N, C-alpha and C positions, 0 to 999 in steps of 0.2 A: 126624118129626124134631123134636128138642127145640130150644128157642131157645138161642142162644149164652150162655155164662156171662157175667154182668155183671162188669165190671172197675171199679176205682176211678176210671178215667178217664171213664167214661160216667155220672157222677153230676152233679147240678146242685144248687147251694146255693140254697135258697129261705128267705127270712126275712121279717120284717115291720118296717114303720116305724111301727107303732101307729096305724093310721088310726082316725078317729073312729067308724067303724062297728063296730070290734072292741072288745070289753070288755077293759079292762086286768086283768091277773091279779096281785094282790098276794099274795105268799107270806109267811105268818106264821112258818113254821118252815123256814128254808132247809136245815136238816140232813135234813129228810124229803123234800126235793124229788126227784122222779123225773126224770132227765135224758133221757127219751125223749119224742118228740112224742106228744101225745094224738091220738086219732082225729079229734076235732072240729077241732083246729088243722091237722092234716095235710090233712083234706078241704077246709077253707077255703083254705089256701095253694095246694094243688095245683089246685083249681078256678080260682083266679086265674091261675096260670101256664099252665094248659091253654087258657084263653081267649086268651092272648097268643101261645102256641106250639102251635097246633092239632095238629101232627104229633108232639108229644112223647109218648113212651111213659111212662106213669105206673104204678108198682107199686100193687097194690090195698091194701097195708097200710102203715102208717107205718114209716118207716125214718129213721135219722139221730139227731141229738142235740138236746136242748133245753138251754138255759143260763139262768142268772140273772145279773143285774148289780145293783150297789148304786147307790142314788141318795140325794140329800139332799132335804128337802122343797122346796127352791127349785131343784133340779137344778144347783146350783153346787158344784163340787168343794170339798173341805176340804183345804187345805194349811196345817198348823198344828202347834204342839206339842200334846202330850196333857196330861191332868191328872196323869200319872205322869212325874216328872222323868226326862229322858233318852230319852223315847219321843216319836216324831213321827208325824204323820198325812199321808197322801196317799191320800184315799179319797173315795167318793161321786161318782165320775166317770161313772157309768153306762156305763163301758167305752169311752167315746169319747176319753179323754185320751191315748191312745197317740199321737194326732196332735200333742199339745203336750208330750210326755214330756220333751224336752230343756229346755224352759222351766220345766216343773213341777219338774224336778230342781234347776234353778238356784234357783228360789224357795224350795223346801224347804231346800236347802243354806244359803241366806241366813238362814232362820229358825233352823236348827240352829247356825250360826256365832254368831249374835247371842245366842241363849238360852244356849248353853254358855259364853259369856263374861259372863253375868250380866244380859243385857237382859231386861226383863219384856215380852214380846210381847203379853200379854193387856191390859196397861195402856197400852202405847204400841206399836202395831203396827210391825213392821219395814218400813222403806221400801226397796224394791228398785228399782234403776235398770235399766230395760230395756236389753238389750245393743245393739240396733240403733237405737233411737230416742233412747236416753239420757234417757228420761223417768222420773220417780219414780212408783212404783206402791205403794200401801199394801197390804201383804199381809193387813191386817185384813179386806179384801174376802172372803178365803177362810177366815176364822176359824170355828172350831167353835162360837164363842159368838155369832155374828152373829144379828140378828133377821131372820126370814124375812118378806119383804114379802108382803102378801096378793095383790099383783099379780104375784108370781113365776110363771114358766111352769110348766106341769104335765107337760111332757115335753121331751125334748132338741130337738125340732124346732119348739117353739112360738115 
């Protein structure tokens, strides 16, 4: 008798938080990235989950998807105007800024409003008043032109 067909409901999402024991993979050419898990990554991750869930049935070959995310050298997002007039940036978030999307949208809107009415955000960063605390926040903190501190974290959980 053959095993029952697998359905989408009996799948488990397994990912990584970039532990120190795993090498980071920097992709030089994102356009040539293969979005399927490598055998080495699959073996490493399934071994970890199998140790935590001993009764879990694990397929012998990789399945699923792999993905890329963008980061800045200091892992701080860029919310700014670009060097091209009329174009604005919200990038380098490593994929985690969905949690702050409403606030990020308000900050970028403040930059757009200021720049489109003649303000030079590069010379004098826009001051944004936080909606709940009413405190001023210099949006130069998220500038594309900021200097990266040598003490900056090297990942999102540092």
